[in-house]
Backbone as a chain_set.jsonl record, in Angstrom:
{"seq": "MNRISIIIPMLNEAEHIGKLLQHLIENAKQKNRLEIIVVDGGSTDNSVEIVKTFTQTNIKIINSSKGRSKQMNAGAKAATGTILYFLHADSFPPEHFDQFILNEIQKGNYAGCFRLKFDSNHWWLRLAGWFTKFNFKACRGGDQSLFVTKALFNKIGGFDESYIIYEDNIFISQLYDCNQFTVINSPIITSSRLYKKHGVFKLQYHFWMIYLKKWFGASAIDLHKYYKKHIS", "coords": {"N": [[-1.835, 23.486, 0.861], [0.167, 21.161, -1.219], [-1.098, 18.77, -3.248], [-0.738, 14.884, -4.454], [-1.875, 13.673, -7.159], [-1.698, 10.486, -8.224], [-1.716, 8.909, -11.566], [-2.7, 6.241, -13.527], [-2.444, 4.321, -16.078], [-4.073, 1.858, -17.623], [-4.319, -1.343, -19.2], [-5.284, -4.173, -19.588], [-3.868, -5.21, -17.335], [-3.381, -7.266, -15.231], [-1.622, -8.895, -13.981], [-0.017, -7.1, -12.966], [-1.091, -4.894, -11.344], [-2.313, -5.041, -9.202], [-0.261, -5.55, -7.489], [0.81, -3.487, -7.966], [-0.531, -0.991, -6.862], [-0.636, -2.033, -4.111], [1.942, -1.766, -3.198], [2.087, 1.142, -3.609], [0.6, 2.001, -1.757], [2.067, 0.866, 0.694], [4.573, 1.975, 0.426], [4.256, 4.992, 0.43], [4.673, 7.539, 1.862], [3.3, 10.069, 3.112], [0.334, 9.639, 3.211], [-2.355, 10.71, 3.341], [-1.9, 12.568, 1.496], [-2.057, 11.912, -1.176], [-3.751, 10.835, -3.995], [-5.018, 7.841, -5.718], [-5.729, 7.479, -9.37], [-6.788, 5.084, -11.454], [-6.835, 4.39, -14.658], [-8.782, 3.078, -17.209], [-8.569, 1.614, -20.071], [-10.411, -0.438, -21.291], [-9.854, -2.875, -20.308], [-10.033, -6.496, -20.97], [-9.305, -8.609, -19.369], [-9.399, -9.195, -15.425], [-8.333, -6.946, -14.39], [-10.19, -4.928, -13.658], [-11.478, -5.846, -11.707], [-9.485, -6.448, -9.886], [-8.635, -3.954, -9.24], [-10.828, -2.588, -7.8], [-11.019, -4.246, -5.661], [-9.693, -3.266, -3.811], [-10.454, -0.885, -1.208], [-9.792, 1.403, -0.428], [-10.456, 5.039, 0.318], [-9.284, 6.749, -1.272], [-8.487, 5.612, -3.598], [-9.52, 5.269, -6.798], [-11.333, 4.086, -10.025], [-11.421, 4.766, -13.516], [-12.958, 4.864, -16.331], [-11.833, 5.166, -20.037], [-11.141, 6.327, -23.294], [-9.238, 3.988, -25.396], [-5.689, 4.046, -25.729], [-2.692, 5.592, -24.004], [-1.851, 8.26, -24.459], [-4.688, 9.435, -24.55], [-5.927, 8.293, -22.103], [-4.174, 9.107, -19.86], [-4.792, 11.733, -20.014], [-7.648, 11.704, -19.617], [-7.072, 11.045, -16.837], [-5.925, 13.107, -15.659], [-7.771, 15.186, -16.071], [-9.824, 14.115, -14.171], [-8.498, 14.364, -11.889], [-7.697, 15.805, -8.705], [-5.588, 16.761, -7.346], [-2.893, 19.161, -7.121], [-0.445, 18.441, -8.19], [0.57, 16.062, -10.816], [1.344, 12.739, -10.997], [2.204, 10.657, -13.454], [2.277, 7.305, -14.121], [3.294, 4.083, -14.947], [1.918, 0.826, -15.089], [3.414, -1.3, -14.359], [5.734, -0.372, -13.311], [7.527, 0.383, -10.318], [7.942, 2.701, -7.9], [10.168, 4.449, -5.645], [10.769, 3.726, -2.025], [9.237, 6.169, 0.051], [8.51, 7.72, -2.133], [6.417, 9.737, -2.564], [7.213, 12.004, -0.818], [9.665, 12.417, -2.001], [8.687, 13.586, -4.163], [7.337, 15.744, -3.456], [9.688, 17.267, -2.289], [11.448, 18.419, -4.622], [9.394, 19.702, -6.021], [8.781, 21.795, -3.977], [11.583, 22.808, -4.305], [11.21, 24.596, -6.437], [11.434, 22.911, -8.822], [9.401, 21.851, -11.062], [8.688, 19.861, -12.774], [9.635, 16.331, -13.479], [11.563, 12.971, -13.167], [12.094, 9.469, -11.799], [15.325, 8.206, -11.641], [16.171, 5.134, -13.69], [15.712, 1.637, -13.351], [15.799, -1.581, -14.432], [14.247, -4.581, -13.721], [16.286, -6.979, -14.129], [19.147, -8.513, -14.671], [20.571, -8.377, -16.928], [23.178, -7.177, -18.673], [23.129, -5.139, -20.876], [20.78, -3.576, -20.175], [21.066, -2.706, -17.439], [23.133, -0.869, -17.986], [21.806, 0.779, -19.42], [19.815, 1.676, -17.668], [21.551, 2.772, -15.788], [22.324, 5.064, -17.279], [20.232, 6.725, -17.336], [20.161, 8.329, -15.163], [21.542, 10.792, -15.731], [20.651, 14.057, -16.632], [19.81, 14.391, -19.549], [17.822, 14.884, -22.344], [17.369, 12.746, -24.228], [17.903, 10.547, -22.566], [15.52, 9.633, -21.457], [12.212, 8.476, -20.415], [8.824, 7.209, -20.692], [8.623, 4.898, -18.841], [10.293, 5.794, -16.442], [8.418, 7.0, -15.141], [6.417, 10.085, -14.438], [6.199, 13.23, -12.815], [4.464, 16.331, -12.465], [3.402, 19.562, -12.26], [-0.192, 20.507, -12.029], [-0.751, 22.968, -12.91], [1.634, 23.613, -14.655], [1.12, 21.005, -16.406], [-1.381, 22.125, -17.775], [-0.744, 24.122, -18.71], [0.986, 23.399, -21.197], [-0.779, 21.738, -22.305], [-1.567, 19.235, -21.949], [-0.926, 15.659, -22.859], [-0.505, 15.012, -26.161], [-2.843, 13.545, -28.224], [-2.881, 12.6, -30.518], [-0.945, 11.225, -30.637], [-0.211, 7.528, -30.665], [1.65, 5.858, -29.725], [4.732, 6.887, -27.93], [4.148, 9.431, -26.88], [4.99, 9.966, -24.268], [7.494, 10.753, -24.805], [7.335, 13.013, -26.537], [5.544, 14.97, -24.739], [7.531, 15.316, -22.561], [9.606, 16.294, -23.891], [8.687, 18.741, -24.324], [8.305, 19.763, -21.954], [11.068, 19.825, -21.419], [11.692, 22.148, -23.192], [10.823, 24.343, -21.752], [12.398, 24.554, -19.772], [12.26, 22.825, -17.419], [12.365, 20.67, -15.493], [13.904, 17.831, -13.813], [15.86, 15.197, -12.734], [15.127, 12.728, -10.089], [17.368, 11.23, -7.977], [16.822, 8.396, -7.468], [16.123, 4.767, -7.614], [13.117, 3.701, -9.622], [11.429, 1.007, -10.334], [11.211, -0.917, -13.248], [9.595, -3.284, -15.181], [11.004, -5.598, -17.277], [9.712, -6.689, -19.449], [8.821, -6.881, -22.219], [11.435, -6.65, -23.266], [12.253, -9.441, -22.745], [10.623, -10.735, -24.322], [11.071, -9.814, -26.653], [13.896, -9.917, -27.103], [16.621, -8.432, -26.049], [18.326, -6.839, -27.675], [17.207, -6.723, -30.118], [14.859, -5.534, -29.703], [15.505, -3.023, -28.477], [16.874, -1.776, -30.905], [14.465, -1.744, -32.266], [13.337, 0.489, -30.825], [15.581, 2.579, -30.876], [15.201, 3.175, -33.585], [12.543, 3.977, -33.87], [12.998, 6.514, -32.241], [14.868, 8.132, -34.16], [12.997, 7.703, -36.601], [11.157, 9.84, -35.541], [13.058, 12.113, -34.945], [13.648, 12.487, -37.815], [11.287, 13.463, -38.601], [9.129, 11.785, -38.66], [5.189, 10.985, -39.014], [2.711, 10.671, -36.561], [1.027, 8.773, -37.209], [2.897, 7.205, -38.878], [4.646, 6.261, -36.954], [3.39, 4.738, -35.112], [2.271, 2.625, -36.784], [5.21, 1.469, -37.442], [5.651, 0.565, -34.768], [3.57, -1.119, -34.359], [3.972, -3.141, -36.284], [6.783, -4.412, -35.64], [6.856, -4.314, -32.792], [4.658, -4.678, -31.122]], "CA": [[-1.224, 22.302, 0.854], [0.248, 20.302, -2.466], [-1.323, 16.911, -3.0], [-0.316, 14.369, -5.515], [-2.85, 12.998, -8.009], [-1.143, 9.283, -9.218], [-2.545, 8.461, -12.382], [-1.911, 4.856, -14.113], [-3.188, 4.119, -17.411], [-4.15, 0.463, -17.549], [-5.0, -2.211, -20.308], [-4.985, -5.705, -19.553], [-2.59, -5.683, -16.554], [-4.014, -8.262, -14.306], [-0.137, -9.443, -13.472], [0.64, -6.157, -12.292], [-2.084, -3.53, -11.044], [-2.512, -5.116, -7.713], [0.826, -5.608, -6.784], [1.469, -1.854, -7.645], [-1.491, -0.725, -5.81], [-0.315, -2.384, -2.693], [3.212, -0.85, -3.398], [2.223, 2.842, -3.239], [0.073, 2.226, -0.294], [3.03, 0.745, 1.659], [5.43, 3.091, 0.263], [4.037, 6.474, 0.671], [5.02, 8.632, 3.368], [2.145, 11.01, 3.476], [-1.077, 8.722, 2.33], [-3.166, 11.505, 3.424], [-1.834, 13.991, 0.609], [-2.439, 11.04, -2.083], [-5.133, 10.11, -4.447], [-4.677, 7.188, -6.993], [-6.665, 7.415, -9.969], [-6.41, 4.235, -12.261], [-7.841, 4.962, -15.965], [-8.732, 1.669, -17.643], [-8.819, 1.671, -21.387], [-11.148, -1.605, -21.964], [-9.422, -4.275, -20.072], [-10.673, -7.812, -20.521], [-9.213, -9.639, -18.337], [-9.834, -9.26, -14.517], [-7.8, -6.059, -14.065], [-10.98, -3.899, -13.316], [-12.086, -6.676, -10.603], [-8.528, -6.473, -8.957], [-8.482, -2.551, -8.498], [-12.336, -2.715, -7.025], [-10.665, -4.848, -4.224], [-8.966, -2.024, -2.839], [-11.595, -0.214, -1.006], [-9.544, 2.623, 0.318], [-11.376, 6.168, -0.502], [-8.47, 7.556, -1.981], [-8.234, 4.895, -4.719], [-10.884, 5.153, -7.716], [-11.009, 3.555, -11.292], [-12.348, 5.748, -13.957], [-12.955, 4.561, -17.808], [-11.235, 6.203, -20.857], [-10.737, 5.742, -24.763], [-8.031, 3.205, -25.232], [-4.989, 4.952, -25.709], [-2.22, 6.036, -22.932], [-2.618, 9.646, -24.101], [-6.148, 9.77, -24.021], [-6.088, 7.42, -20.795], [-3.57, 9.874, -18.983], [-5.492, 13.281, -20.249], [-8.533, 11.667, -18.81], [-7.116, 10.88, -15.497], [-5.319, 14.5, -15.436], [-8.979, 15.917, -16.058], [-10.388, 14.092, -13.011], [-7.535, 14.514, -10.623], [-7.731, 16.846, -7.587], [-4.296, 17.279, -6.964], [-1.825, 20.129, -7.417], [0.509, 17.371, -8.732], [0.085, 14.878, -11.137], [2.39, 11.706, -11.109], [1.901, 9.677, -14.18], [3.053, 5.735, -13.583], [2.984, 2.97, -15.676], [1.564, -0.124, -14.334], [4.356, -2.45, -14.443], [6.79, 0.402, -12.597], [7.302, 0.562, -9.0], [8.672, 3.938, -7.568], [11.263, 3.754, -4.423], [9.978, 4.271, -1.066], [8.783, 7.534, 0.155], [8.289, 8.629, -3.608], [5.832, 10.987, -2.77], [8.288, 12.779, -0.315], [10.806, 13.004, -3.223], [8.493, 14.336, -5.337], [7.097, 16.975, -2.907], [10.593, 18.024, -2.152], [11.397, 18.68, -5.598], [8.528, 21.026, -6.079], [9.357, 23.012, -2.838], [12.76, 23.569, -4.422], [10.991, 24.97, -7.57], [11.421, 21.836, -10.124], [7.862, 21.512, -11.383], [8.563, 18.388, -13.492], [10.749, 15.496, -13.372], [10.954, 11.616, -13.121], [13.316, 8.903, -11.389], [16.162, 7.42, -12.28], [15.442, 3.975, -13.9], [16.312, 0.135, -12.962], [15.01, -2.802, -14.614], [14.157, -6.029, -13.07], [16.985, -7.663, -14.914], [20.391, -8.202, -14.838], [21.463, -8.14, -18.23], [24.226, -6.005, -18.939], [22.77, -3.898, -21.349], [19.598, -3.097, -19.142], [22.001, -2.251, -16.28], [23.551, -0.055, -18.318], [20.86, 1.607, -19.996], [19.441, 2.002, -16.417], [22.717, 3.947, -15.341], [22.592, 6.811, -17.981], [18.822, 7.687, -16.946], [20.826, 9.318, -13.859], [21.874, 12.071, -16.086], [19.331, 14.986, -16.959], [19.507, 14.529, -20.797], [16.404, 14.607, -22.644], [17.595, 11.609, -24.804], [17.848, 9.531, -21.514], [14.282, 9.827, -20.898], [11.138, 7.778, -21.213], [7.726, 6.91, -19.713], [8.85, 4.024, -17.483], [10.737, 6.522, -15.474], [7.423, 7.96, -14.554], [6.651, 11.412, -14.663], [5.386, 14.373, -12.066], [4.257, 17.485, -13.169], [2.33, 20.344, -11.706], [-1.161, 20.545, -12.801], [-0.375, 24.237, -13.795], [2.185, 23.344, -15.726], [0.44, 20.494, -17.546], [-2.27, 22.481, -18.451], [0.017, 25.039, -19.846], [1.351, 22.818, -22.163], [-2.112, 21.37, -22.821], [-1.627, 17.685, -21.869], [-0.548, 14.781, -24.002], [-0.908, 15.002, -27.786], [-3.688, 12.27, -28.454], [-2.493, 11.858, -32.03], [0.381, 9.729, -30.709], [-0.299, 6.37, -30.066], [3.304, 5.626, -28.933], [6.004, 7.896, -28.195], [3.28, 10.502, -26.166], [5.724, 10.254, -23.289], [8.566, 11.661, -25.035], [6.767, 14.407, -26.877], [5.312, 15.813, -23.715], [8.863, 15.45, -21.98], [10.593, 17.141, -24.741], [8.051, 20.249, -24.15], [9.006, 20.152, -20.722], [12.564, 20.207, -21.323], [11.9, 23.276, -23.759], [10.531, 25.129, -20.768], [13.516, 24.052, -18.865], [11.294, 22.246, -16.245], [12.723, 19.269, -15.525], [14.545, 16.962, -12.77], [15.843, 13.624, -12.337], [15.626, 12.18, -8.876], [18.369, 10.27, -8.099], [16.364, 7.191, -6.514], [15.472, 4.056, -8.635], [12.332, 3.179, -10.059], [11.977, -0.735, -10.611], [10.207, -1.369, -14.091], [9.477, -4.501, -15.879], [11.781, -5.728, -18.707], [8.724, -7.863, -19.813], [9.113, -6.663, -23.472], [12.784, -6.927, -23.716], [12.371, -10.57, -22.464], [9.587, -11.186, -25.322], [11.429, -9.632, -28.196], [15.314, -9.728, -27.243], [17.283, -7.101, -25.43], [19.002, -5.956, -28.568], [16.317, -6.497, -31.061], [14.025, -4.506, -28.952], [16.922, -1.779, -28.577], [17.184, -1.383, -32.066], [13.321, -0.899, -32.832], [13.181, 1.559, -30.153], [16.372, 3.268, -31.885], [14.588, 3.343, -34.911], [11.372, 5.397, -33.507], [13.353, 7.589, -32.13], [15.193, 8.612, -35.096], [12.111, 8.447, -37.485], [10.818, 10.873, -35.232], [13.816, 12.906, -35.321], [13.462, 13.031, -39.181], [10.051, 14.087, -39.29], [7.703, 11.179, -39.08], [4.321, 11.007, -38.402], [2.472, 9.837, -35.267], [0.626, 7.608, -37.745], [3.831, 6.538, -39.125], [5.34, 5.581, -35.768], [2.628, 3.744, -34.565], [2.827, 1.56, -37.741], [6.363, 0.823, -37.33], [5.684, -0.339, -33.608], [2.804, -2.566, -34.537], [4.642, -4.053, -37.295], [7.711, -4.633, -35.046], [6.881, -4.757, -31.378], [2.999, -5.086, -30.348]], "C": [[-1.176, 21.384, -0.244], [-0.393, 18.67, -2.125], [-1.13, 16.281, -4.596], [-1.254, 13.473, -6.156], [-1.98, 11.673, -8.626], [-1.93, 8.646, -10.1], [-1.705, 7.216, -13.127], [-2.972, 4.261, -15.033], [-3.161, 2.364, -17.339], [-5.005, 0.024, -18.878], [-4.565, -3.606, -20.071], [-3.744, -5.727, -18.499], [-2.871, -5.955, -15.131], [-2.578, -8.295, -13.656], [0.177, -8.41, -12.625], [0.118, -5.124, -11.221], [-1.951, -3.796, -9.477], [-1.385, -5.225, -7.093], [1.341, -3.964, -6.734], [0.733, -1.292, -6.777], [-1.005, -0.998, -4.527], [1.106, -1.667, -2.32], [3.084, 0.379, -2.958], [1.602, 2.799, -1.981], [1.12, 1.991, 1.04], [3.903, 1.599, 1.568], [5.556, 4.678, 0.259], [4.078, 6.785, 1.835], [3.949, 9.445, 3.945], [0.73, 10.529, 2.533], [-2.155, 9.576, 2.291], [-3.466, 12.639, 2.415], [-1.551, 13.201, -0.927], [-3.632, 10.559, -2.618], [-4.99, 9.283, -5.836], [-5.92, 6.992, -8.154], [-6.133, 6.349, -11.153], [-7.448, 4.482, -13.441], [-7.845, 3.516, -16.961], [-9.358, 2.13, -19.093], [-9.654, 0.42, -22.255], [-10.616, -2.512, -21.51], [-10.561, -5.329, -20.346], [-10.258, -8.987, -20.164], [-9.77, -9.104, -17.145], [-9.147, -7.696, -13.738], [-8.52, -4.849, -13.169], [-11.259, -4.61, -11.823], [-11.088, -6.555, -9.706], [-8.349, -4.725, -8.23], [-9.593, -2.528, -7.743], [-11.852, -3.42, -5.617], [-10.094, -4.064, -3.235], [-10.014, -0.932, -2.681], [-10.788, 1.097, -0.368], [-10.183, 3.985, -0.33], [-10.632, 6.958, -1.388], [-7.69, 7.061, -3.401], [-9.422, 4.72, -5.682], [-10.118, 4.856, -9.193], [-12.29, 4.408, -12.205], [-12.248, 4.742, -15.738], [-12.856, 5.704, -18.815], [-11.078, 5.301, -22.029], [-9.59, 4.944, -24.5], [-7.023, 4.245, -25.955], [-4.111, 5.571, -24.645], [-2.249, 7.618, -23.179], [-3.501, 10.085, -23.823], [-6.58, 9.466, -22.572], [-5.618, 8.797, -19.582], [-4.423, 11.357, -18.867], [-6.595, 13.045, -19.246], [-8.3, 11.927, -17.461], [-6.402, 12.495, -14.626], [-6.796, 15.246, -15.283], [-9.592, 15.657, -14.434], [-9.737, 14.067, -11.793], [-7.727, 15.962, -10.073], [-6.78, 17.401, -7.138], [-3.75, 18.226, -7.671], [-0.727, 19.599, -8.157], [0.096, 16.351, -9.51], [1.235, 14.176, -11.181], [1.675, 10.666, -12.44], [2.748, 8.476, -14.069], [2.369, 4.87, -14.316], [2.749, 1.789, -14.7], [2.098, -1.421, -13.78], [5.845, -1.534, -14.132], [6.481, 0.801, -11.234], [8.186, 1.777, -8.545], [9.363, 3.337, -5.994], [10.226, 4.16, -3.055], [10.048, 5.711, -0.524], [8.756, 7.963, -1.082], [7.906, 9.986, -3.461], [6.621, 12.266, -2.085], [9.034, 13.41, -1.114], [10.258, 14.14, -4.047], [7.866, 15.983, -4.772], [8.391, 17.847, -2.476], [11.203, 18.833, -3.106], [10.59, 19.773, -5.785], [8.767, 22.057, -5.202], [10.538, 23.414, -3.269], [12.535, 24.313, -6.112], [11.01, 23.94, -8.834], [9.926, 21.38, -10.045], [7.703, 20.232, -12.281], [9.622, 17.638, -13.064], [10.353, 13.863, -13.473], [11.984, 10.937, -11.99], [13.825, 8.543, -11.955], [15.54, 5.835, -12.61], [16.24, 2.477, -13.883], [15.327, -0.773, -13.62], [15.075, -3.978, -13.822], [15.018, -6.832, -13.79], [18.637, -7.396, -14.678], [21.392, -8.441, -15.914], [22.07, -6.826, -18.288], [23.915, -4.606, -19.202], [21.564, -2.988, -20.563], [20.154, -2.365, -17.732], [22.754, -0.912, -16.445], [23.068, 1.3, -18.769], [20.04, 2.58, -18.812], [20.427, 3.277, -16.016], [22.76, 5.341, -16.06], [21.245, 7.463, -17.935], [19.219, 8.439, -15.748], [21.086, 10.768, -14.381], [20.529, 12.852, -16.643], [19.631, 15.509, -18.551], [18.429, 14.277, -21.286], [16.121, 13.01, -23.685], [17.697, 10.253, -23.997], [16.561, 9.059, -20.779], [13.023, 8.97, -21.437], [10.132, 7.429, -19.981], [7.895, 5.834, -18.411], [9.518, 4.744, -16.485], [9.531, 7.027, -14.538], [7.476, 9.296, -14.862], [5.848, 12.41, -13.664], [5.767, 15.586, -12.694], [3.365, 18.469, -12.374], [1.466, 20.321, -12.928], [-1.102, 21.743, -13.635], [0.253, 23.906, -14.695], [1.953, 22.383, -16.941], [-0.561, 20.975, -18.309], [-2.027, 23.487, -19.138], [0.54, 24.603, -20.869], [0.275, 22.453, -22.869], [-2.265, 19.954, -23.117], [-0.787, 16.832, -22.841], [-1.413, 15.202, -25.176], [-1.62, 13.666, -28.058], [-3.671, 11.751, -29.649], [-1.52, 10.796, -32.036], [-0.272, 8.761, -29.853], [0.769, 5.85, -29.152], [3.905, 6.746, -28.811], [5.249, 9.394, -27.577], [4.024, 11.136, -25.152], [6.854, 11.209, -23.599], [8.337, 13.02, -25.668], [6.515, 15.273, -25.494], [6.386, 16.434, -22.719], [9.534, 16.42, -22.586], [10.076, 18.628, -24.566], [8.485, 20.628, -22.672], [10.354, 20.606, -20.543], [13.016, 21.584, -21.953], [11.516, 24.189, -22.748], [11.692, 25.019, -19.888], [12.808, 23.963, -17.242], [11.283, 20.934, -16.208], [13.899, 18.777, -14.597], [14.646, 15.694, -12.984], [16.454, 13.555, -10.942], [16.224, 11.125, -8.745], [18.385, 8.82, -7.084], [15.785, 6.314, -7.801], [14.066, 3.715, -8.645], [12.497, 1.785, -10.647], [10.701, -0.563, -11.714], [10.444, -2.52, -14.531], [10.291, -4.372, -16.992], [11.183, -6.764, -19.716], [8.996, -7.761, -21.674], [10.434, -7.198, -24.116], [12.964, -8.812, -23.775], [11.595, -11.39, -23.885], [10.103, -11.023, -26.844], [13.077, -9.458, -28.364], [15.777, -8.7, -26.669], [17.794, -6.173, -26.802], [18.284, -5.534, -29.656], [15.489, -5.34, -30.834], [14.488, -3.08, -29.109], [16.745, -0.852, -29.85], [15.919, -0.838, -32.681], [13.379, 0.539, -32.167], [13.917, 2.996, -30.84], [15.78, 4.048, -33.001], [13.511, 4.095, -34.762], [11.844, 6.278, -33.265], [13.989, 8.663, -32.937], [14.192, 8.827, -36.365], [11.333, 9.521, -36.818], [11.621, 12.105, -35.439], [14.041, 13.76, -36.76], [12.039, 13.47, -39.79], [8.726, 12.979, -39.342], [6.572, 11.242, -38.222], [3.683, 10.327, -37.487], [1.676, 8.529, -36.039], [1.596, 6.633, -38.24], [4.619, 5.614, -37.853], [4.454, 4.572, -35.228], [2.447, 2.54, -35.643], [3.791, 0.842, -37.68], [6.38, 0.189, -35.755], [4.797, -1.444, -33.422], [3.296, -3.66, -35.255], [5.946, -5.116, -36.542], [7.661, -5.106, -33.694], [5.77, -5.276, -30.714], [2.632, -6.626, -30.865]], "O": [[-2.196, 20.731, -0.463], [-0.237, 17.834, -1.234], [-1.298, 16.911, -5.641], [-1.412, 12.393, -5.587], [-1.517, 11.946, -9.734], [-2.797, 7.872, -9.694], [-0.486, 7.163, -13.29], [-4.087, 3.834, -14.734], [-2.146, 1.766, -16.98], [-5.923, 0.618, -19.444], [-3.46, -4.023, -20.42], [-2.687, -6.252, -18.849], [-2.701, -5.229, -14.152], [-2.469, -7.575, -12.664], [0.649, -8.7, -11.525], [0.849, -4.617, -10.371], [-1.566, -2.955, -8.665], [-1.474, -4.95, -5.896], [1.988, -3.384, -5.862], [1.313, -1.006, -5.729], [-0.971, -0.029, -3.768], [1.288, -1.09, -1.248], [3.79, 0.812, -2.048], [2.03, 3.537, -1.093], [1.088, 2.638, 2.087], [4.194, 2.165, 2.622], [6.555, 5.387, 0.135], [3.48, 6.243, 2.764], [3.739, 9.483, 5.158], [0.299, 10.997, 1.479], [-2.974, 9.419, 1.386], [-4.462, 13.352, 2.291], [-0.898, 13.8, -1.782], [-4.471, 9.962, -1.944], [-4.866, 9.869, -6.912], [-6.957, 6.408, -7.84], [-5.131, 6.68, -11.787], [-8.641, 4.721, -13.256], [-6.778, 3.041, -17.351], [-10.365, 2.822, -19.241], [-9.613, 0.28, -23.477], [-10.737, -3.458, -22.287], [-11.742, -5.145, -20.051], [-10.659, -10.104, -20.491], [-10.751, -8.408, -17.407], [-9.495, -7.41, -12.593], [-7.98, -4.094, -12.361], [-11.244, -3.883, -10.83], [-11.499, -6.522, -8.546], [-8.037, -4.42, -7.078], [-9.218, -2.401, -6.577], [-12.367, -3.07, -4.555], [-10.071, -4.26, -2.02], [-10.425, -0.218, -3.595], [-11.528, 1.825, 0.294], [-10.405, 3.957, -1.54], [-11.156, 7.747, -2.174], [-6.812, 7.615, -4.062], [-10.329, 3.981, -5.298], [-8.971, 5.142, -9.536], [-13.462, 4.637, -11.907], [-11.286, 4.016, -15.99], [-13.421, 6.794, -18.728], [-10.936, 4.079, -22.021], [-8.945, 5.137, -23.469], [-7.457, 5.154, -26.663], [-4.836, 6.382, -24.068], [-2.626, 8.32, -22.24], [-3.576, 11.009, -23.013], [-7.375, 10.155, -21.933], [-6.36, 9.315, -18.747], [-4.632, 11.949, -17.808], [-6.721, 13.758, -18.251], [-8.966, 12.744, -16.824], [-6.418, 12.81, -13.436], [-6.923, 15.932, -14.269], [-9.804, 16.565, -13.63], [-10.312, 13.785, -10.741], [-7.87, 16.993, -10.731], [-6.886, 18.469, -6.536], [-4.023, 18.269, -8.871], [-0.045, 20.406, -8.789], [-0.768, 15.621, -9.022], [2.258, 14.827, -11.395], [0.657, 10.008, -12.224], [3.958, 8.648, -13.921], [1.143, 4.805, -14.398], [3.321, 1.767, -13.61], [1.571, -2.279, -13.072], [6.915, -1.906, -14.615], [5.46, 1.414, -10.922], [9.341, 1.706, -8.965], [9.172, 2.267, -5.417], [9.157, 4.766, -3.131], [11.071, 6.354, -0.761], [9.19, 9.114, -1.02], [8.463, 11.012, -3.851], [6.679, 13.358, -2.651], [9.189, 14.631, -1.13], [10.812, 15.149, -4.484], [7.905, 17.04, -5.403], [8.228, 19.056, -2.308], [11.57, 19.944, -2.724], [11.127, 20.878, -5.706], [8.958, 23.194, -5.632], [10.877, 24.476, -2.747], [13.49, 24.527, -6.859], [10.508, 24.36, -9.877], [9.409, 20.701, -9.158], [6.611, 19.684, -12.434], [10.497, 18.128, -12.35], [9.225, 13.46, -13.759], [12.662, 11.702, -11.305], [13.351, 8.282, -13.061], [14.615, 5.365, -11.947], [17.335, 2.342, -14.429], [14.127, -0.704, -13.355], [16.137, -4.256, -13.265], [14.329, -7.725, -14.285], [19.19, -6.304, -14.543], [22.605, -8.635, -15.846], [21.601, -5.718, -18.028], [24.091, -3.548, -18.598], [21.624, -1.762, -20.47], [19.503, -1.507, -17.136], [22.993, -0.084, -15.566], [23.549, 2.426, -18.641], [19.725, 3.765, -18.926], [20.099, 4.463, -15.962], [23.118, 6.419, -15.586], [21.072, 8.586, -18.406], [18.402, 9.279, -15.369], [20.907, 11.766, -13.682], [19.524, 12.251, -17.022], [19.692, 16.704, -18.84], [17.826, 13.353, -20.739], [15.068, 12.387, -23.822], [17.615, 9.136, -24.507], [16.514, 8.321, -19.794], [12.821, 8.786, -22.637], [10.396, 7.366, -18.78], [7.4, 5.961, -17.291], [9.304, 4.239, -15.383], [9.697, 7.393, -13.374], [8.433, 9.751, -15.488], [4.63, 12.304, -13.807], [6.821, 15.91, -13.242], [2.458, 17.898, -11.769], [1.758, 20.215, -14.119], [-1.332, 21.702, -14.844], [-0.346, 23.807, -15.766], [2.326, 22.612, -18.091], [-0.781, 20.472, -19.411], [-2.759, 23.887, -20.043], [0.662, 25.468, -21.736], [0.239, 22.773, -24.058], [-2.833, 19.462, -24.092], [0.017, 17.394, -23.584], [-2.58, 15.593, -25.2], [-0.905, 12.666, -28.11], [-4.243, 10.707, -29.965], [-1.257, 9.903, -32.842], [-0.749, 8.942, -28.733], [0.622, 5.495, -27.982], [3.633, 7.659, -29.59], [5.826, 10.449, -27.842], [3.986, 12.347, -24.934], [7.153, 12.194, -22.925], [9.02, 14.006, -25.39], [7.277, 16.201, -25.222], [6.33, 17.544, -22.19], [10.038, 17.35, -21.956], [10.841, 19.59, -24.64], [8.955, 21.724, -22.365], [10.753, 21.486, -19.78], [14.058, 22.175, -21.671], [12.137, 25.224, -22.991], [11.593, 25.906, -19.041], [12.845, 24.742, -16.289], [10.464, 20.166, -16.715], [14.931, 19.443, -14.687], [13.694, 15.024, -13.384], [17.546, 13.96, -10.544], [15.826, 10.079, -9.258], [19.25, 8.323, -6.363], [15.184, 6.811, -8.753], [13.673, 3.369, -7.531], [13.473, 1.434, -11.311], [9.563, -0.221, -11.394], [11.58, -2.947, -14.323], [10.381, -3.331, -17.642], [11.795, -7.461, -20.525], [9.393, -8.775, -22.247], [10.554, -7.913, -25.11], [13.634, -9.394, -24.628], [11.995, -12.459, -24.346], [9.807, -11.674, -27.845], [13.584, -9.008, -29.392], [15.034, -7.746, -26.899], [17.625, -4.955, -26.866], [18.43, -4.436, -30.195], [15.407, -4.363, -31.578], [13.929, -2.19, -29.75], [16.545, 0.362, -29.884], [15.927, 0.156, -33.407], [13.455, 1.575, -32.829], [13.359, 4.033, -31.2], [15.871, 5.252, -33.239], [13.423, 5.018, -35.571], [11.424, 7.26, -33.877], [13.837, 9.854, -32.666], [14.34, 9.798, -37.107], [10.748, 10.241, -37.628], [11.114, 13.078, -35.998], [14.381, 14.926, -36.957], [11.725, 13.729, -40.952], [7.639, 13.199, -39.875], [6.662, 11.468, -37.015], [4.035, 9.147, -37.465], [1.706, 7.409, -35.529], [1.374, 5.426, -38.145], [5.052, 4.467, -37.964], [4.952, 3.496, -34.897], [2.508, 1.409, -35.161], [3.639, -0.373, -37.807], [7.183, -0.725, -35.568], [4.972, -2.418, -32.69], [3.127, -4.847, -34.978], [6.057, -6.313, -36.811], [8.269, -6.119, -33.35], [5.838, -6.167, -29.867], [1.583, -7.163, -30.508]]}, "num_chains": 1, "name": "protein.A"}
């Protein structure tokens, strides 16, 4: 029987992590087929303490070196499920998200994501979310979450830890190369906090620049330098 391991990389997510864990508990259809692994990268707020208030046996927290790729790989290594579900701490999947994923696995779709909806009514963000219903590689991103069988994850070799940013896109691109990706047409709601912080079009410009730099061969180090200078 397939079991889903939800892997949440965390760094100073006190604002969201408790809400997310409660959301997952309340919206899962088959709770006995889930485990939740929160991978902390060295939080200095009270994120870890919040996670520890959840006493369910299927929720655990582990420590890892800082960096989403490293944290997600550590979570995958600790996972006991046959399906890995990578989820950002500020993204909230739809009701019965676990059943949606199990249904796709039964159809032979061994990797995929949900379509995206931002928690904002800004017209550009609504348009950007609408495009994510299409199964095109250019429409993908980590905020949409990612499910993949553990066997396929191991076959690809996990996330490339040389990438501090863009690691989701690198891995998803490899899944497309394997013709193993589907989009579930139910929305995951994600935070627009970075857009509110930097401005919608300014941030979108920088994301496009990162995409183009990678397209033209920029290294992982160059991408991270650009991100640190303009976004973080």
